[in-house]
Backbone as JSON Lines, residues from 0, in Angstrom:
{"i":0,"aa":"X","n":[0.84,-1.17,0.0],"ca":[0.0,0.0,0.0],"c":[0.89,1.23,0.0]}
{"i":1,"aa":"X","n":[1.31,1.65,-1.14],"ca":[2.22,2.77,-1.27],"c":[1.44,4.04,-1.54]}
{"i":2,"aa":"X","n":[2.11,5.17,-1.32],"ca":[1.54,6.44,-1.72],"c":[0.8,7.19,-0.63]}
{"i":3,"aa":"X","n":[0.83,6.75,0.62],"ca":[0.17,7.48,1.69],"c":[1.14,8.52,2.24]}
{"i":4,"aa":"X","n":[0.88,9.77,1.9],"ca":[1.67,10.87,2.44],"c":[0.74,11.73,3.26]}
{"i":5,"aa":"X","n":[1.14,12.02,4.46],"ca":[0.24,12.72,5.36],"c":[0.78,14.11,5.68]}
{"i":6,"aa":"X","n":[-0.11,15.05,5.89],"ca":[0.28,16.38,6.29],"c":[-0.81,16.97,7.16]}
{"i":7,"aa":"X","n":[-0.77,16.74,8.48],"ca":[-1.79,17.25,9.39],"c":[-3.02,16.36,9.39]}
{"i":8,"aa":"X","n":[-4.17,17.0,9.65],"ca":[-5.44,16.27,9.65],"c":[-5.9,16.03,8.22]}
{"i":9,"aa":"X","n":[-6.62,14.94,8.03],"ca":[-7.16,14.64,6.71],"c":[-8.44,13.85,6.85]}
{"i":10,"aa":"X","n":[-9.32,13.99,5.88],"ca":[-10.52,13.19,5.82],"c":[-10.25,12.07,4.83]}
{"i":11,"aa":"X","n":[-10.52,10.84,5.23],"ca":[-10.13,9.66,4.45],"c":[-11.34,8.8,4.14]}
{"i":12,"aa":"X","n":[-11.41,8.34,2.91],"ca":[-12.32,7.26,2.54],"c":[-11.42,6.1,2.15]}
{"i":13,"aa":"X","n":[-11.57,4.99,2.82],"ca":[-10.74,3.81,2.59],"c":[-11.62,2.71,2.0]}
{"i":14,"aa":"X","n":[-11.15,2.13,0.91],"ca":[-11.86,1.04,0.23],"c":[-10.89,-0.11,0.09]}
{"i":15,"aa":"X","n":[-11.32,-1.32,0.42],"ca":[-10.43,-2.46,0.24],"c":[-11.12,-3.57,-0.54]}
{"i":16,"aa":"X","n":[-10.27,-4.37,-1.18],"ca":[-10.73,-5.54,-1.94],"c":[-9.81,-6.69,-1.57]}
{"i":17,"aa":"X","n":[-10.36,-7.67,-0.87],"ca":[-9.58,-8.82,-0.41],"c":[-9.97,-10.04,-1.24]}
{"i":18,"aa":"X","n":[-8.99,-10.72,-1.8],"ca":[-9.22,-11.92,-2.6],"c":[-9.59,-13.07,-1.65]}
{"i":19,"aa":"X","n":[-10.79,-13.59,-1.82],"ca":[-11.28,-14.65,-0.93],"c":[-11.21,-16.04,-1.56]}
{"i":20,"aa":"X","n":[-10.56,-16.16,-2.71],"ca":[-10.49,-17.46,-3.38],"c":[-9.69,-18.49,-2.6]}
{"i":21,"aa":"X","n":[-8.72,-18.04,-1.84],"ca":[-7.92,-18.95,-1.03],"c":[-8.41,-18.93,0.41]}
{"i":22,"aa":"X","n":[-8.14,-19.97,1.12],"ca":[-8.56,-20.12,2.51],"c":[-8.07,-18.97,3.39]}
{"i":23,"aa":"X","n":[-6.88,-18.52,3.12],"ca":[-6.26,-17.44,3.9],"c":[-7.02,-16.12,3.76]}
{"i":24,"aa":"X","n":[-7.78,-15.96,2.69],"ca":[-8.48,-14.71,2.42],"c":[-9.43,-14.28,3.52]}
{"i":25,"aa":"X","n":[-10.17,-15.22,4.12],"ca":[-11.11,-14.89,5.2],"c":[-10.38,-14.29,6.4]}
{"i":26,"aa":"X","n":[-9.21,-14.85,6.72],"ca":[-8.42,-14.33,7.84],"c":[-7.9,-12.92,7.53]}
{"i":27,"aa":"X","n":[-7.44,-12.72,6.31],"ca":[-6.96,-11.39,5.89],"c":[-8.12,-10.4,5.98]}
{"i":28,"aa":"X","n":[-9.29,-10.77,5.45],"ca":[-10.46,-9.91,5.48],"c":[-10.82,-9.51,6.92]}
{"i":29,"aa":"X","n":[-10.84,-10.47,7.81],"ca":[-11.17,-10.22,9.21],"c":[-10.17,-9.24,9.84]}
{"i":30,"aa":"X","n":[-8.88,-9.46,9.59],"ca":[-7.85,-8.59,10.17],"c":[-7.88,-7.18,9.58]}
{"i":31,"aa":"X","n":[-8.11,-7.07,8.28],"ca":[-8.2,-5.76,7.65],"c":[-9.41,-5.0,8.19]}
{"i":32,"aa":"X","n":[-10.54,-5.68,8.29],"ca":[-11.76,-5.05,8.83],"c":[-11.52,-4.53,10.25]}
{"i":33,"aa":"X","n":[-10.98,-5.37,11.11],"ca":[-10.73,-4.98,12.5],"c":[-9.76,-3.8,12.59]}
{"i":34,"aa":"X","n":[-8.75,-3.81,11.76],"ca":[-7.77,-2.73,11.75],"c":[-8.43,-1.42,11.32]}
{"i":35,"aa":"X","n":[-9.17,-1.46,10.24],"ca":[-9.84,-0.25,9.75],"c":[-10.84,0.29,10.78]}
{"i":36,"aa":"X","n":[-11.55,-0.61,11.45],"ca":[-12.56,-0.24,12.45],"c":[-11.94,0.51,13.63]}
{"i":37,"aa":"X","n":[-10.67,0.26,13.92],"ca":[-9.98,0.96,15.01],"c":[-9.78,2.43,14.71]}
{"i":38,"aa":"X","n":[-9.69,2.79,13.43],"ca":[-9.34,4.15,13.03],"c":[-10.47,4.92,12.35]}
{"i":39,"aa":"X","n":[-11.37,4.2,11.68],"ca":[-12.37,4.83,10.84],"c":[-13.76,4.26,11.12]}
{"i":40,"aa":"X","n":[-14.78,4.87,10.52],"ca":[-16.16,4.44,10.69],"c":[-16.53,3.56,9.49]}
{"i":41,"aa":"X","n":[-17.09,2.39,9.78],"ca":[-17.52,1.46,8.74],"c":[-18.84,1.96,8.17]}
{"i":42,"aa":"X","n":[-18.87,2.24,6.86],"ca":[-20.1,2.79,6.28],"c":[-20.78,1.86,5.29]}
{"i":43,"aa":"X","n":[-20.04,0.93,4.71],"ca":[-20.63,0.0,3.75],"c":[-19.62,-1.1,3.48]}
{"i":44,"aa":"X","n":[-20.08,-2.33,3.29],"ca":[-19.23,-3.51,3.1],"c":[-17.73,-3.27,3.29]}
{"i":45,"aa":"X","n":[-17.0,-2.94,2.29],"ca":[-15.55,-2.76,2.44],"c":[-15.15,-1.29,2.31]}
{"i":46,"aa":"X","n":[-15.98,-0.42,2.9],"ca":[-15.74,1.02,2.83],"c":[-15.76,1.62,4.23]}
{"i":47,"aa":"X","n":[-14.74,2.43,4.52],"ca":[-14.63,3.13,5.79],"c":[-14.35,4.6,5.51]}
{"i":48,"aa":"X","n":[-14.71,5.46,6.46],"ca":[-14.39,6.87,6.3],"c":[-14.19,7.51,7.66]}
{"i":49,"aa":"X","n":[-13.51,8.64,7.66],"ca":[-13.32,9.38,8.9],"c":[-12.14,10.31,8.81]}
{"i":50,"aa":"X","n":[-11.98,11.08,9.87],"ca":[-10.87,12.03,9.94],"c":[-9.73,11.39,10.72]}
{"i":51,"aa":"X","n":[-8.52,11.55,10.19],"ca":[-7.33,11.0,10.83],"c":[-6.27,12.08,11.01]}
{"i":52,"aa":"X","n":[-5.53,11.94,12.08],"ca":[-4.31,12.71,12.25],"c":[-3.22,12.04,11.42]}
{"i":53,"aa":"X","n":[-2.17,12.77,11.15],"ca":[-1.05,12.2,10.4],"c":[-0.52,10.94,11.08]}
{"i":54,"aa":"X","n":[-0.36,11.0,12.39],"ca":[0.18,9.84,13.12],"c":[-0.75,8.64,13.03]}
{"i":55,"aa":"X","n":[-2.06,8.87,13.04],"ca":[-3.01,7.76,12.91],"c":[-2.95,7.13,11.52]}
{"i":56,"aa":"X","n":[-2.82,7.96,10.5],"ca":[-2.73,7.44,9.14],"c":[-1.49,6.58,8.97]}
{"i":57,"aa":"X","n":[-0.39,6.99,9.56],"ca":[0.85,6.21,9.48],"c":[0.68,4.87,10.19]}
{"i":58,"aa":"X","n":[0.07,4.88,11.38],"ca":[-0.17,3.63,12.12],"c":[-1.11,2.71,11.35]}
{"i":59,"aa":"X","n":[-2.17,3.28,10.78],"ca":[-3.12,2.49,10.0],"c":[-2.42,1.8,8.84]}
{"i":60,"aa":"X","n":[-1.62,2.54,8.11],"ca":[-0.9,1.98,6.97],"c":[0.03,0.85,7.41]}
{"i":61,"aa":"X","n":[0.78,1.06,8.49],"ca":[1.69,0.02,8.99],"c":[0.94,-1.24,9.39]}
{"i":62,"aa":"X","n":[-0.19,-1.06,10.06],"ca":[-0.97,-2.23,10.48],"c":[-1.54,-2.97,9.27]}
{"i":63,"aa":"X","n":[-2.06,-2.25,8.29],"ca":[-2.62,-2.9,7.11],"c":[-1.55,-3.6,6.29]}
{"i":64,"aa":"X","n":[-0.35,-3.04,6.26],"ca":[0.76,-3.66,5.52],"c":[1.08,-5.06,6.04]}
{"i":65,"aa":"X","n":[0.76,-5.35,7.3],"ca":[1.0,-6.68,7.88],"c":[0.1,-7.74,7.23]}
{"i":66,"aa":"X","n":[-1.08,-7.31,6.79],"ca":[-2.09,-8.27,6.32],"c":[-2.29,-8.3,4.81]}
{"i":67,"aa":"X","n":[-2.15,-7.17,4.16],"ca":[-2.43,-7.09,2.73],"c":[-1.39,-7.88,1.93]}
{"i":68,"aa":"X","n":[-1.88,-8.77,1.09],"ca":[-1.02,-9.55,0.2],"c":[-0.92,-8.78,-1.1]}
{"i":69,"aa":"X","n":[0.25,-8.24,-1.38],"ca":[0.42,-7.33,-2.53],"c":[0.01,-7.93,-3.86]}
{"i":70,"aa":"X","n":[0.09,-9.25,-3.99],"ca":[-0.26,-9.88,-5.26],"c":[-1.73,-10.3,-5.34]}
{"i":71,"aa":"X","n":[-2.5,-10.1,-4.24],"ca":[-3.89,-10.57,-4.22],"c":[-4.9,-9.52,-3.76]}
{"i":72,"aa":"X","n":[-4.5,-8.61,-2.9],"ca":[-5.42,-7.69,-2.25],"c":[-5.08,-6.24,-2.59]}
{"i":73,"aa":"X","n":[-6.03,-5.34,-2.33],"ca":[-5.74,-3.92,-2.55],"c":[-6.49,-3.06,-1.55]}
{"i":74,"aa":"X","n":[-5.91,-1.92,-1.24],"ca":[-6.51,-0.91,-0.39],"c":[-6.31,0.42,-1.1]}
{"i":75,"aa":"X","n":[-7.39,1.2,-1.18],"ca":[-7.3,2.53,-1.78],"c":[-7.73,3.55,-0.75]}
{"i":76,"aa":"X","n":[-6.92,4.59,-0.58],"ca":[-7.25,5.69,0.32],"c":[-7.53,6.93,-0.53]}
{"i":77,"aa":"X","n":[-8.73,7.47,-0.37],"ca":[-9.07,8.76,-0.98],"c":[-8.96,9.78,0.14]}
{"i":78,"aa":"X","n":[-8.15,10.82,-0.08],"ca":[-7.88,11.78,0.99],"c":[-8.34,13.18,0.59]}
{"i":79,"aa":"X","n":[-8.82,13.89,1.58],"ca":[-9.22,15.28,1.41],"c":[-8.78,16.03,2.67]}
{"i":80,"aa":"X","n":[-8.55,17.31,2.52],"ca":[-8.13,18.09,3.68],"c":[-9.24,18.21,4.71]}
{"i":81,"aa":"X","n":[-10.48,18.17,4.24],"ca":[-11.6,18.36,5.15],"c":[-12.85,17.71,4.56]}
{"i":82,"aa":"X","n":[-13.71,17.19,5.41],"ca":[-14.94,16.54,4.96],"c":[-15.85,17.51,4.22]}
{"i":83,"aa":"X","n":[-15.8,18.8,4.55],"ca":[-16.71,19.76,3.91],"c":[-16.46,19.91,2.41]}
{"i":84,"aa":"X","n":[-15.3,19.48,1.93],"ca":[-15.0,19.56,0.5],"c":[-15.5,18.33,-0.24]}
{"i":85,"aa":"X","n":[-16.2,17.46,0.46],"ca":[-16.68,16.22,-0.12],"c":[-18.2,16.21,-0.17]}
{"i":86,"aa":"X","n":[-18.77,16.1,-1.35],"ca":[-20.22,15.95,-1.48],"c":[-20.54,14.47,-1.44]}
{"i":87,"aa":"X","n":[-21.5,14.11,-0.59],"ca":[-21.9,12.72,-0.47],"c":[-23.33,12.59,-0.97]}
{"i":88,"aa":"X","n":[-23.57,11.66,-1.86],"ca":[-24.9,11.44,-2.4],"c":[-25.22,9.95,-2.25]}
{"i":89,"aa":"X","n":[-26.38,9.65,-1.69],"ca":[-26.78,8.26,-1.46],"c":[-27.81,7.86,-2.5]}
{"i":90,"aa":"X","n":[-27.62,6.71,-3.13],"ca":[-28.56,6.17,-4.1],"c":[-28.91,4.73,-3.74]}
{"i":91,"aa":"X","n":[-30.17,4.37,-3.85],"ca":[-30.57,2.99,-3.7],"c":[-30.48,2.42,-2.3]}
{"i":92,"aa":"X","n":[-30.5,3.27,-1.3],"ca":[-30.47,2.77,0.08],"c":[-31.0,3.84,1.0]}
{"i":93,"aa":"X","n":[-31.3,3.46,2.21],"ca":[-31.72,4.44,3.21],"c":[-30.48,5.18,3.66]}
{"i":94,"aa":"X","n":[-30.54,6.49,3.64],"ca":[-29.39,7.28,4.05],"c":[-29.18,7.13,5.55]}
{"i":95,"aa":"X","n":[-28.01,6.71,5.92],"ca":[-27.64,6.54,7.32],"c":[-26.25,7.11,7.48]}
{"i":96,"aa":"X","n":[-26.18,8.37,7.82],"ca":[-24.88,9.04,7.93],"c":[-24.24,8.71,9.26]}
{"i":97,"aa":"X","n":[-23.49,7.63,9.3],"ca":[-22.85,7.16,10.53],"c":[-21.73,8.08,10.97]}
{"i":98,"aa":"X","n":[-21.33,9.0,10.11],"ca":[-20.23,9.9,10.48],"c":[-20.76,11.23,11.01]}
{"i":99,"aa":"X","n":[-22.06,11.37,11.15],"ca":[-22.63,12.61,11.66],"c":[-22.25,12.81,13.13]}
{"i":100,"aa":"X","n":[-21.94,14.02,13.48],"ca":[-21.58,14.34,14.86],"c":[-22.77,14.78,15.69]}
{"i":101,"aa":"X","n":[-23.94,14.83,15.09],"ca":[-25.13,15.28,15.8],"c":[-25.88,14.09,16.36]}
{"i":102,"aa":"X","n":[-26.41,14.27,17.57],"ca":[-27.17,13.19,18.21],"c":[-28.64,13.36,17.96]}
């Protein structure tokens, strides 16, 4: 998972694709999910989002590097300086904004 450069706070959307054809895939999937859940909010199957500090992004990347098989799996991080620069549109489902800060 190359290309993660951090500079202060950032809003991240993380998407992963784990190859489940081999027996080991379920274990990788479980570990990747648990790791992402520690840092970000799970919003849909293999999609997480949230705000991270630079230090958190570095830790997340290091932890995911332990599990991701470079020849079989992938993780993509979409980064923005702030969530307000991101328009979110929901189609085909009930909108459930799990990242809302309002109770």
